[in-house]
N, C-alpha and C positions, 0 to 999 in steps of 0.2 A: 297421636303418637310425631304427628310427622312436626307436631308444633318445639318436642322434644331436640330436634335435628338440629346441629350447630348451622349457622348461616353459609357457609362453605359447600355443607352437605345438603342445605335446601336449594342452593343453585344449581349443584350437579343433578340433582333428581328431577327439576325443573326442566334442566335441557334434556335431559335423557329422556323426560317422557314428552318433551316437545318435538324431540327427533323424532321419535318413536311416530306420535300423532301426525307428524308429515309426511311418515314414510306411510301409515296406515291408509291415506287417499290419494296413492300413487299409483295406476291401473294395474289392477291383478299382472297383468303380460308382465311389466315392468319389475312386480314383485317375487314371479315364482322363474320367470324365466330370465332375468338379470341380476337382480339384488342374489335373488338364493347362489346360484352359480356362483356368484362371486367373493359373497361370505365363505361358500364352500372352499374356492378357490385357496382363499385369505388363509383358511384355517389348513389345509391341506399344505400348504407354503412354509408356515410354522411347523407344521410337523405337530399339531397340539394333541400332547399325551399319543402319541403316534405308538410308542412302545407298549401302553398297558394296552390299544384300543387289540392291535395286534397279538400280544400276549393272551387277551381274553378271547380272541375268537379262534385262536389255536388248539388251545388249553380246550373250550366248548366244541369244535366241531373236528377233533383228531383225525378224522378220516378223512378231510377235504384239504386238497393238495395248496400247495403255495398259492399258486394260480387264484383260484378261488375266495382266499383267504382275504388276499389285495384287492379283489374286484369288489366282496363285500366292505372292507374298508373303504375302499374309495367311494361306496354307497351312501356308508356313514358318515362321511364328512356334508354328503349335499342332505342326509335327512339332517344333519346337523344344520346346516343353511336354512332350509324350509322351517327346522321348530322355531328357529329368530325370525322368521318372514311372519309365519306363525303367530304367534307372540306381539309381533308389531302389529301385526293386523287385528288384535283383541282389545287395544290400547281405543282406536280411533273406531272401533264396531258398531254400527245402528244396532237397533233390536231386530233388524229385518236380518241385517247378515250374520251377526252371530245366529240367529236359527236356521242357518244354513251350510254353517262348517261341518255341525252332526246332526248326524241323521240316526234317530233314537228307534232301531225297529221295533222294540216290542215297548215303547212307552204307555202304551192303552194299557196293554195286560198288568204291567209294571202297577200303573197307580189303581186299576181297579182289584189289584191284587192285597197292594200294603200301603194304599194312599192312609196315613193319622198312625201308622205303626211308622217301629224303630226298628229299621234292619243296618246292615254293612255294607257297602259297596268295595270290593278290592280292585285296584287297578295296580297299574302298574307303567314304569317312566319307558312307558312302548307308544311309539306317533305322537303327536301332540299331549299330553297326559292334561295339561290347562284345559283344553275342552271338557273335560271331565267332569267339571265345576258348571258348567252351564246344565247340566241336569237341572240341577234349580231351579232351572226356567220352565220345567215340565210338571216341578210341587206343586198339590193343593192346600191339603191340610200337614204337610209337612215341611220341615227345613232341612237342608244340606247342612249337614257339619263339617266343612272340610280341613283336616288334619294335616298338618305342613309342620317341617323343619324349619324353623329358621335362617338366615343365611348370614354366613359372615359378614359379609356386607351390609352397613344398614341404608346404603343409599338403595341398593336393590333392593334388599326387605320391604322399604316402603314399595318401592316401585310395583314390585309383585303385588303386596299388599290392596293398591290400588287397584292393579290391575284386574285383580280378582274381584273384584266387588260387581260382577255381573250380575246379579239379583238381589232382592229385599228378604229373598229364601234361603241367600247361604249365610254363611255363619264361620266366619277363619281361626280357626283355633290353635295355636303350638300343640305339637306331638304332649309335652311334658303335662298338658291342663288339661287333656281332653275329657279325660276318665271323670275327673271333676266337674268338669263342665256338662257332660252329660248326664251325669246324678245330680246336681242342681237345675237344671233344665228339662228333664224328663219327666214332670208334670206337669207341664205350663199348658198344656192343651194340643199339643202338635207332636207330631211324628218327628223323629229323626232318625236321619241318613246319616251315619258313619263315613265319609267317604277317608281311606287309606288308600295311599302309593306305596304297596305294602313290599316292595322288590328292593329296598335299601338293608344293606348292613346293618344288623343290630350289633349293640355292645356284648362282647362276649361275657359271658359268664359260664358258673361251674357246669350250670345243667344245659345250655347252649344244646339244641337239638340239631341232627346233621339229617339234611337230604340229599338226595343224590337229583344235582338238578345240572343240567349242562356235561356232564361228565365229571361235576366235581361236586364234594362234598360242601355244602354252604347251609349255612343259618339264616334263616326267617325271622321276623318279628313278629311273635306270637299274642300279641295283643287284641289280634281280630278274635281271636281262635276263644282266648279268654273272655273277652266283654259276648261273645254269643252265645257261649256256654255259661256262664252267669246269669244272663239276662233274658234268656233262652229268645235269641234274634236270629233272625235268617240271614245268610250270607250266601253274597249274589258275587259273580266273577265279572268286572267288564271287560267283555269282548270285542278289540277294536280291529278296526281293515280300512286302512288308508284304500278308497276309490278316486280318487284326483287329488293334486297339491291343494294342502292346506282345507280338506274335504276328506271327514271320517264317516263311517257307518257304526256303530254301537249298538250293544244289545247287554241285558245282562243275564248271565246263567245260573242255575242255582246252582251252591254246590253243598247248603245245609240248610235244612228246611226249619228250624229252630226247635223240634220235639225230639228229634232224631239220637237215637241213642249211638256215641259216635265213640271209637278208640283214641286215646290221647295224639293229639299231633294228626290226627284224619283230616280235621278241616282244612289244618294248613297244606297240608299234602295233596291234598285236594286242589288247591288252589296253587301249588307249584305244578302240578300237572298240568292246567289248566293254563299256565303261565308259558310254562316251557312249548307246548304244543303249538301256542300262539306264537312265539317268538321263531320256531322253524318253519312256519308259514311264508314270513318273511324277516329275517333275521338284520336287515341292514336297519329297522327303525325302531332298534332297543338301544339303549343307553351303554353301550360298548366302553366308554370311556371314565366312567367310572373305575373306581377301586374296587369292584364288587366281594372277592374273595380275599380281602384282607385279613380277615379271619378263618382258622384254621383250624382242624381238629388237635394239629401238633400243636400249636398254638395254647390252645384249651389246656393240653397235659402240660405243657409248659409253663403255663402260668397257676394252674387248680393241682397240677401233681396228676391228672388222670383225665383222659377224655371218654364223652358219653359213649363215643365209640365202642370202647373197652365194654360196655356193659352188655 
């Protein structure tokens, strides 16, 4: 893929990679106690998406006073600085270091139960979500299909594809190709773990379903639920807890066993409730700078003549 880049974009990619590689070899103290607050301070000085962050926080926590909203916003900027450092860390991370940044709480149980089988892991933009790909290093007779949205910047697209190449058990697949890729490879003698970052805002549809999430009507991608029901795949929520700068404890909680009879939207509803509970535990490490609520029931009604909330 990188061969298709124009020469000046190739130069930009290599400069970005070399800078990240250099930073990754600096001492941990420098990265998390000098570089991280410096990056966070720069973002605060630029007021990076400050309006979006504050609006999202106020709407999600209407009961919180302005002082508390501002405190979470400041901590969120520190989190952004930390995520950038975490990303840089993965560039030059040794195999030993990669195994230290994510502590997999129930990896033995998961491998004994699901090794060689197809299942779905639903994560979120919470903590350093790139660490979720390191689960592929725990797999034996399975592969992790990391489903992602291609970036607008081709340089960053290639940068992240190179960064995410953390093991030979990981396959990076753009979201639009994920179902076809799964169907073509499900008979290849290994199980597929479909890794979905499922908290992104989906394309608005006439049948978009609305969940009450953080005090707002919110639409979610339903591809994970559709795949689970069609192919009888268990679904697990990837719960993440920050235990130190750049280090997380991660476990998988079952939300669907693959055979249970469930009502429409029930699997997604369970994911939403798990996600909401996790965010409430430590709100500053969720991605508040995204325009998560740009789609609304009112827009659905205006575009399609009716909202599903009216049903």
